[in-house]
C-alpha positions in Angstrom: 43.2 -19.4 -7.4 43.1 -17.2 -4.2 46.9 -16.2 -5.1 46.3 -15.2 -8.9 43.2 -13.5 -7.4 45.5 -11.3 -4.9 48.0 -11.1 -7.6 45.0 -9.6 -9.7 43.9 -7.2 -6.9 47.5 -6.1 -7.1 47.5 -5.4 -10.6 45.1 -2.3 -10.3 47.7 0.3 -8.6 46.7 -0.2 -5.1 48.8 1.3 -2.2 47.0 -2.1 -0.5 45.1 -5.2 -2.7 44.0 -6.5 0.8 42.5 -3.5 1.8 40.0 -3.4 -1.5 39.7 -7.4 -0.5 38.6 -6.2 2.8 36.0 -3.6 1.1 34.8 -6.2 -1.4 33.7 -9.0 0.9 32.5 -6.2 3.7 30.1 -4.7 0.9 26.0 -5.8 1.4 25.9 -6.8 -2.5 26.9 -9.4 -4.1 30.0 -7.4 -6.6 31.2 -8.9 -9.7 33.7 -7.3 -12.1 34.8 -7.8 -15.5 37.7 -7.4 -17.7 36.8 -5.5 -21.4 36.5 -9.1 -22.7 33.7 -10.1 -20.5 35.8 -11.7 -18.2 35.2 -12.6 -14.6 38.6 -11.1 -12.4 36.8 -10.1 -9.3 34.0 -11.8 -6.9 33.1 -11.3 -3.5 31.8 -14.0 -1.2 27.9 -13.0 -1.8 28.3 -13.2 -5.5 29.8 -16.7 -5.0 26.2 -17.2 -2.4 23.7 -16.0 -5.1 25.2 -18.0 -7.5 26.4 -20.9 -6.7 29.8 -20.8 -7.9 33.2 -21.0 -5.5 35.5 -18.6 -5.9 37.9 -20.3 -8.5 34.8 -21.1 -10.7 33.7 -17.4 -10.9 36.7 -16.4 -12.0 37.7 -19.1 -14.8 34.2 -18.1 -17.0 33.0 -15.0 -18.8 30.1 -12.8 -17.1 27.6 -14.6 -19.7 27.8 -18.0 -17.4 25.7 -16.2 -15.5 23.0 -14.9 -17.7 19.9 -17.4 -18.9 20.6 -18.5 -22.3 17.9 -16.7 -23.5 19.2 -13.4 -22.2 23.1 -13.9 -23.6 22.4 -13.2 -27.6 23.0 -9.2 -27.4 24.4 -9.4 -24.3 28.1 -9.2 -26.0 26.8 -6.4 -28.2 25.7 -4.2 -24.9 29.1 -4.9 -23.3 30.8 -3.8 -26.2 29.4 -0.7 -26.2 29.4 0.2 -22.2 33.1 -0.2 -22.9 33.0 2.1 -25.8 31.7 4.9 -23.8 31.7 3.7 -19.7 29.8 5.9 -17.6 27.9 4.9 -14.4 24.8 3.6 -14.7 22.0 1.1 -14.1 22.0 -1.9 -16.6 19.2 -2.5 -18.4 16.6 0.7 -17.8 13.3 -0.7 -18.7 14.1 -3.8 -19.2 13.9 -7.3 -16.3 17.7 -8.5 -15.9 18.2 -12.1 -14.2 21.1 -14.0 -13.6 21.1 -17.9 -13.6 22.7 -19.5 -10.7 24.9 -22.8 -11.6 21.6 -25.1 -10.9 20.2 -23.1 -13.7 17.1 -21.5 -12.1 16.6 -18.0 -12.5 16.6 -15.0 -10.3 15.7 -11.1 -10.7 18.9 -8.8 -10.7 19.9 -5.0 -10.5 23.4 -4.4 -12.0 25.1 -0.8 -11.9 27.7 0.1 -14.4 31.0 1.5 -13.2 34.2 2.5 -14.8 
């Protein structure tokens, strides 16, 4: 699975996908990147620890798997709206956002959207 992950990083057109991987792993925050369809395509080790999933598990799931069930209903619409007009901004202004761990427990999250 790690070779698939590195192959995906290579498709981003970077001169050094390993440099990006090093940057992601050195980041002080959990990083989860999704594609336009909502599939998780990049994660770092902090995301693995925070959500309780292995990298291979995270890369095989949609982002909705990390969102509590009670918040999933409108998420696809929010995601589609963002991809129609992507711009860097905090997500969920004025709302309390939560993530869901593998064990089902929830925790507060702060999310930034970048294009």
